[in-house]
C-alpha positions in Angstrom: 81.4 165.6 33.7 84.3 163.2 34.4 84.6 160.4 31.8 86.2 157.7 34.1 86.8 156.9 37.7 90.3 158.2 37.4 88.9 161.6 36.3 86.8 161.9 39.5 88.8 163.3 42.5 87.3 163.0 46.0 88.9 165.8 47.9 88.2 164.0 51.2 90.4 161.1 50.4 92.6 162.7 47.7 96.2 161.8 48.5 95.3 159.0 50.9 96.9 156.5 48.6 100.1 158.5 48.5 100.2 159.4 52.2 99.3 155.9 53.4 102.8 154.4 53.3 104.4 157.8 54.3 102.5 157.7 57.6 103.6 154.1 58.3 100.1 152.6 58.0 100.3 148.8 57.4 98.6 147.2 54.3 97.2 149.3 51.5 94.7 152.1 51.5 92.1 150.5 49.2 89.9 149.0 52.0 89.7 152.4 53.7 89.1 154.3 50.5 86.5 151.8 49.4 84.7 152.0 52.7 84.7 155.8 52.5 83.4 155.8 48.9 80.6 153.3 49.6 79.6 154.9 52.9 79.4 158.4 51.3 77.5 157.1 48.3 75.1 155.2 50.6 74.4 158.4 52.5 73.8 160.3 49.3 71.4 157.6 48.0 69.5 157.5 51.3 69.1 161.3 51.4 67.8 161.4 47.8 65.5 158.3 48.3 64.1 159.6 51.6 63.3 163.0 50.1 61.2 161.3 47.4 59.6 158.8 49.7 58.6 161.5 52.2 56.8 163.4 49.4 54.9 160.1 48.7 54.2 159.4 52.3 56.4 156.2 52.5 59.3 155.1 54.5 62.3 153.2 53.0 61.0 149.9 54.6 57.5 150.6 53.3 58.8 151.2 49.8 60.9 148.0 49.9 58.0 146.0 51.1 55.5 147.3 48.6 57.8 146.9 45.7 58.8 143.4 46.9 55.1 142.4 47.1 54.4 144.0 43.7 57.1 141.8 42.2 55.5 138.6 43.6 53.3 136.8 41.0 50.4 136.6 43.5 51.3 139.9 45.3 51.7 138.2 48.7 54.3 136.7 50.9 54.7 135.6 54.5 56.0 138.1 57.0 59.1 135.9 57.6 59.9 135.8 53.9 59.5 139.6 53.6 61.8 140.1 56.6 64.5 137.9 54.9 64.1 139.5 51.5 64.5 143.1 52.8 67.1 142.0 55.4 65.3 143.6 58.3 64.3 142.4 61.7 60.8 140.8 61.8 59.6 143.3 64.3 60.5 146.2 62.0 58.8 144.5 59.1 55.7 143.8 61.2 55.5 147.5 62.4 55.8 148.7 58.8 53.2 146.3 57.7 50.9 147.7 60.4 51.4 151.2 59.0 50.9 150.0 55.4 47.7 148.1 56.4 46.4 151.2 58.2 46.9 153.2 55.0 45.1 150.5 52.9 48.2 149.5 51.0 48.4 145.9 52.1 46.1 143.3 53.8 47.0 140.5 56.2 45.6 137.0 55.8 46.2 133.8 57.8 48.5 131.4 55.9 46.3 128.6 54.5 48.8 125.8 55.5 50.8 127.3 58.4 48.8 128.5 61.4 51.9 130.3 62.7 52.4 132.3 59.6 50.7 135.5 58.3 50.6 136.4 54.7 50.8 140.0 53.6 49.1 140.9 50.3 49.5 144.2 48.4 46.3 146.0 47.5 45.5 147.9 44.3 46.3 151.1 46.1 49.6 149.6 47.2 50.4 148.6 43.6 49.6 152.1 42.4 51.8 153.7 45.0 54.7 151.3 44.3 54.4 152.1 40.6 54.2 155.9 41.3 57.3 155.7 43.6 59.3 153.6 41.0 58.4 156.1 38.2 59.5 159.0 40.5 62.8 157.3 41.4 63.7 156.8 37.7 62.8 160.3 36.7 65.7 162.5 35.7 64.0 165.4 37.4 63.5 163.6 40.7 65.9 163.6 43.7 67.6 160.5 42.4 67.9 161.8 38.9 71.5 162.8 39.5 72.3 159.1 39.8 70.1 158.0 36.9 72.9 157.3 34.4 74.8 155.2 37.0 72.1 152.9 38.4 72.9 149.9 36.2 76.6 150.4 36.4 76.6 150.6 40.2 74.3 147.6 40.5 76.5 145.5 38.2 79.7 146.6 39.9 78.4 145.6 43.3 77.2 142.1 42.3 80.6 140.3 42.6 81.3 141.9 46.1 77.7 141.1 47.3 78.0 137.5 46.1 81.4 137.1 47.8 79.9 138.4 51.0 77.1 135.8 50.8 74.4 138.4 50.2 72.8 136.4 47.3 72.7 133.2 49.2 69.0 133.5 50.0 
């Protein structure tokens, strides 16, 4: 197992740094290399996540919505807030809520103070499935286990870049 980033060699971008200037490309190779690394890691994470979620009968959006609701103190939030929190189009969130509601994992309620808004509330079954999913995702034996020792490091490394991009300005 490599002990540092310098010990890890990505054969797909190996030598890019050295060849960049030789090929007459302007600037430096780090933006390209960063995009390659982040894109490839994103694909690996999604593949592992989707395998586990499929086993549990959830979609990525369903998982994000259930866990987001489980984190709320009262277990509920307006559709518009959920859309903003999971950074998805309101229509996609509504369709996923339709699926979760049909499965008995959430309930919809009219908002008590805003006739235009709908509240989504997680059910006990939804909480149980969110808990089971989160346990499975942290398991060293699950599909995401290969990443287990890096979860916190990756999260912390991405925070400054996300902040600079305005992602945390909710």
